[in-house]
N, C-alpha and C positions, 0 to 999 in steps of 0.2 A: 604691459599685459595686465588684465584684471578680469575677475569674474564676479557675478552677483550671488546673493544668498540662495536664489533658486537653483543655481548650478551646484552649489554645495549640497542642497537637499537631494537633488536628483542623482548625484553621483555618490553621495555619502562621504565625501572627502572635504576637509576644511580648505578655505581659500589659500592658506599658506602652502598646502600640499599640491594644489592644482596649478598655481602659477609657475611657469617655466617647464611644465611637462608637455609631452606630445598630445595634441588635441585628439588624435585618432584612437588613442589607447582606451578611451572611455566609451567606445561604441562596440557593439557585438561584431560588426563587420568593419574592421579598421581599414581595409583596402578601399571599401566604398566611401568611408568617411574621408579618407585622404584624397580620393578622387573628387569629392564634392568641394573640398577645400581648394584644390588646385583649379577647379573650374571658376572659382571666384576671380582668380588672377587672369584666367584666359578670357572670360566673358564679362568681367566687371561686377557680376551679380549672380546669385543663385536663389531661386525661389521654390519653396515647398519641396525640398529634397528630403525624401523619407529615410530616416535612420533610426536605430534603436540604441538608447543609452543603457549601459550596464552599471547598476549600483554595486558598490563594493560588497554588499551582502549577497549578490547574485541575481536579484530580481531586476527586471528590465522595464523600460519606459519607451514606447514608440513616440517619436517626435517628428515635426516638420522643421528642417534646418533652412534658415534664410540668412543670407550673408551678402555684404557688399563691401567694396574697397573704401577705406577711410583715407582721405587725402588732406594735406595741409593747404594753407591759403595759396600756395604756389602751384597746386595741382599734383604734387608728388605723393605717391602712395606711402603712407606711414603705418598702415595696418589694415586689419579686417574687422568690421563690426558684424557680429554674428548673433543670432537669436535661435532658440530651439523651442518650439511650441508643443506642449504635451498634448497628444491626440489619443490618450488612453480611452477617454469616454467615447470619442468618435469610433474607435476600433470596437469598443464594446457594443455600441449601437449597431454597427455594421454586422457584427456577429449575430446579434439578436435578429436583425432583419433577415440574414441568410437562414437562420434557424426557422423563422416564421415562414419563409418561402418554402422551405423543405416540408414543414408541417402542412402548409396549404396544398402542396403537391400530393402529399400522402393522403390528405383528406379527399382530394379530388379522385385519386385512384381508388380509395376505399369506397367512396360513394358510387363509383362506376361499377364495381364488381359485387358490392354487398348484396343486392337483391338476388341476383342469380346464385351467388355462392351460398347465401342463407337458405335458398330453396333446396340446394344439393345437401347441405348439412341437415336440414329438417328431415329429409328422407332417410339419411344415414342414421340419425339419432332415433327417429320414430320406429323404423323397421328393426333396428337393433334391439330396442326395448321389447318389441313384439316377439322377435325371435327368441330372446333370452327367456321370456316368460313361458315359452313352450318347451323349454329344455330342463332336464333334471339338474339339480344342484351340483351333482358330482361329475357332470359331463365335461370333458376337456374342451369340447366345442363351445360350451357356455362361457368358459373363461376367455376364449378367443373373441366371442361376441362382446363380452364386457370390455375388452381392450378397444374394440372398434367404437363402442359407445363412448368410452372415455376420450378417445381421440376426437370424436365428433364434437363432444362438449368443449374440448380444448380449442378446436377450430372455431367454434362459436365465440368463445371468449376472445380469441385473437381478432376476429372481425369486429367485435364490439370495442376492443381497445383501439383498433385502427380508426373506427368511426368517431371516437372521442376527439381526435385531432381536428376533425372537420366540424363537429357539432358545437364544441365549446360550451356545453351545457353542464350545470351542476349535477353531480351524481347524488344518489340517496345516501347521505352520510348519517351514521348512527354511532352511539357509543359501543366500542368493541373491546373485549378482553383480549389483548394482543397475545398473551401467553397461550390461550386456547387455540388461536389461529395458527400460531407457530407449530404447536404440537400436531395439529391436524395436517398441516402442510408437510411436516416431516414424515408422517405415516404414508401419505401419498407418494412422497419422494422415495422412500425406501423400496417401494414396490416397482419403481421405474428405473433405478440406476443399477449398474453392474455390481456384482458381489465384491469385486476388487476395490470398490470405493466404500469406505465406511463413513458414517455420519456421527459426529459428536455434538450433542446438544447441551447447552448450559443456559438454564433459565434462572436468572438471579432476581427477577421481578415477576411474581405470579399475579399481582393484582393491578398492574398498570393498564389504564384504559385510554384509548385514543378515539378520535372521531374519524370514521372512514366507511368505505364500502367493503364489506367482508370479502367478496369475490376479488376485488381489486388488490386488497392488501395481501391476500393469499397469492395472487398472481405475482406480486413483487418478489416474495420469497421463492416461489417456484422458478421464476425467470433467473434470479441470481444463482439459485442452487443448480439448475440444469446447466447454466453456463460453467459453473465450477466443475460439475461432473464431466462436461465435455473437455475441459482443460486437462483432466486426469484420465481420459478414456483409455490411453495406451498403457500407462504404467501403474494406474491405480493411485490411491492416496486417501486423504481425509478431508471431508467437508466439515468445518466447524461452524456451528450456528449458535450465536450467543445473544441473549436478550437481557438488558439491564436498564436501570434508571440513569438518567443523565440530566445535569442542570447547566444552564448557561447564565452567567451573571455578568454584570457590567453593561456598557453601552453596546449598540448594534455593531460597532466597529471592532468586535473581538476577533480573536485569531481565526475563528471559523465563519465570521461574518453572518452569525445566526441571531435571530431575535432572542433576547433574554427570556428565560422561562424553563419549565420542566419538560423533558422529552423522554420518550422510550427510544433506546439505542439498540438497533438490530444489526449485528455484524454477521456477514457470510464470508468465510475465509477458506481458501483451498490451498493445497500443496502442489498445484499444477505447474504449467509451463510459464505462467506469468504473462504480462503484457509489455510490449516494447515501449520505451519512453516516447518515441516519436509519434505513436498513435494514441496515447492516453487522452489527448484532447478531442479525439474523434469518436470515442467508444459509445457516447450517448447519442450520436447522430443517427437519425432514421436511415435504415438500409445499410449502415456500415457494419461489415462483418469480416472476420478473418477466417470464417469457416468455409469449407469447400461448398461448391454449388450443390444444393439439395440438402445440406446439413443445417441450414439456418436461414432465417428471413432478414436478419439485421435489424429486427424491431424490438428484440428482447430488452435491451438496456434503455432504449428511447421510451418504451412503454413504462419501465420502472421509473424513469425520470418524470414522465408525465403524471403518473399516479401519485408519486410522492409530492410533487409540487402542488397538485390539486388538494392534497391533504395538508398543505402549508408546512411541509417538511423539507428535509435536505438530504442529499446523497453525496458521499465522497468515495473516491476510489484510490487505492494504493496498490502498487505491484512491484515485485522484484523479479525480473526475467530469470527463469530457471528455478525459482523458489516458490512462486505462488502469488495470489492476489487476495485483496480484502476489500469488500464493499460494505460501507457503513451507511445505514439509513437512520435518520433522526425524525421521529414523528411526535408532534406536540401531544403532551399528556393532558387529559381532562380530569376534572374532579367529580363530575356528575356520573355516578355509576348506576343511576336508578333505572336506566333503560338499556342495559348492556344486551347486545344481540347474542344470543346463544345459538350456535349453529348446530342443529341436531337433525335427527331423522324423524319424520312424522308419517302417520298412515296417510296414504293417498286417498282423498275423499272420493267416494263414488256417489251415484245419484240416479234419478229417474227423470224421464221427460223426452220430448222429441226435439231434435236439433237439426237445423238446416246448415250444412257445412259447404262452403263455397271457396274454391281455389282453382286457378287456371291450370295448375299442374296436376295431371291425372294421378300420378303416383302419390302426391300429397293428399288428394281426396281419398284414395284407397286407404292410405295410412290413417287419416283422420277418422274414417268410418270404423276401422278396426279398433283403434285405441278408444274411441268414445263408446263403442259397443261393449268393450271389455270393462269400461267404467260403469256400465249399466244403462246407457242412454240408447234410445232409438234414433238412428241417424239416416238422413237423406243427403246424399252428396251431389253436387253439381260443379261442372268445370267452367261455366259461363255465368256472368252476372245476370244477363238477360233471361237465361233459362231459369235461374234461381228465383228471379222476380216473378216470372210467369207461373212457376209452380206454387209460390207463396200466395199469389193472387187467387188461386183456385180455392184456397181455404185458409185465410189468414189466422184463424183461431187454432189451427192444427198444431202449430209449433210453439214451443216454450222458449226457444233461444235460437239465434242465428249467429254463426261464426263465419266471418268472411275475410279473405285476403284483401289487401288494399290495392295492389298493382295487378290489374287484369286488363287484357286487350280490349274487350268490348265496353266495359264500364268499370270505374274504380269502386273500391269498397265503400268509400264515403258516398258516392252517387247511389249505389245500391241501398245503403243504409237510409238515405234520405227518402227514397221511394218506398221502402218497407215501412218507415215510420209514418208516411202519409196513409198507407193502407191500415196500419195498426200502431197507433202512437205509443202503446205500452210494451211493445215487443223488445226484450233485452237483446242487444247486439254486442258482440265482441269483435273488435277489429284487429287483425293480425297484419303486421307490416314487416317486410324484409328490410327495406330502407327507403325512406321517402322524405324529400324536403317539403312535400305538399301538405303533410298532415303530421301533427304531434298529439300527445295525449290531451292537451288543453283544447285544441281545436276540435278533436274528435268528441270530447264530452260536450262541447258547445252545440254539436249537432244532435245530441241525444244518445250517443253511443255510450254504453255502460262499462265496457272493458276495452283496454288498449294494451296489447302485448307485441313483442318483437320476435320474429323468427331467428333461429330455430328454437322450438320449445321442447322441453322434456314432457313426458306424460304427467309427471307430478305438477309441473307448472300450469299446464292447460287445465288439469283437474281442479287445482286450487283457484284458478281464475274463474272457472265456471261456478264453483261453490260460492265464491265471493259475490259474483253477480246475482246468483239466485238468493243469497242471504240479504243483499241490499234490496231486492225486490219485495221481500217479505217484511 
């Protein structure tokens, strides 16, 4: 009997300890290992028999076991010649492929529903804003409308996060003061969780700057925190949110397998029910959820993983069933603080001028007319691209701006824009798209379109887009 040095490494035991011991003791499934060994004697050979070797420290290595009978010159069996090929990398690649296929399926689903769903959300957000503005500040009904508006905006962000899986495009990343985002997210969180759950915030690093998209980073914290709150919904508890500096030194192969450098470390910890060990490796999968039907989408943690990876960060999860869970996010720290994005509230810009507003959804045309009128503009609404073109042709100089949806049954927004620009090359056009593979901002600008935005929009967003287009014209 003998073993090579590779066997010593994969089991963690020296040759002297291995020789003379039971072969099957070093596999996670000793019964299956023993059956594979017996098959060699029954069939003379075993090829690519899958087993998992357990190292003495507990970690495992998947292998393909191959063995054949070893005979002397007279043909008598004197032993078994066996090899075990490490297939860890293959398993890793297979897992990546499965994940990629899940993301592709999610992207296909998102693309299929995004346009219609964004139209629905556009109406919810737009009419909620209009209703709120016509209510007194102290009315209870105004608070209800504000909750509807908040939910509409959250729905919009969910659709946008889903679409990221299919678009694979870079987001607008800016230097962000992470402590400010954490404090803002905590304020939003306090208003949405039961009073039986308290929030403890510890910010040890006030000045740490990261590169990212402010809405996305806030989404990470909100998703982790709402999951924590859900885990404590019955008995209450504490959500601990901690922000600190963190550094990784040494080579890439460190204990966390992270690139060396400086990071911001964000921990969200709860005292809830915890996560069972057998599902820990599934919690970041799209659509995986332990919540009851209607209580969750199964996208919360997969969105977190996607956003953090896009920011070149890392996410880890720890849990003790019955005691709680902790999710830790590491985001690379940057030194350039010259362009830190400060998220604040600005006055909504108003203006004057005549706008032609085109959308095939009658409710959205009505909403657009009302919102733009309140911003100070004179508006003509149309539900068909052909009708809008005919109206514009009557007096091309009458309008100062055209806002059009992209996806319409009789003609697309880009087709309408092309015809309008033939009639009047200097007319500013804003293209609004729910979701379309056919056009992006670059291709829209190449056609001469001045503004490109995605549904659903808040009043502030459409107002700022109009102001930006008018400012560029002057």
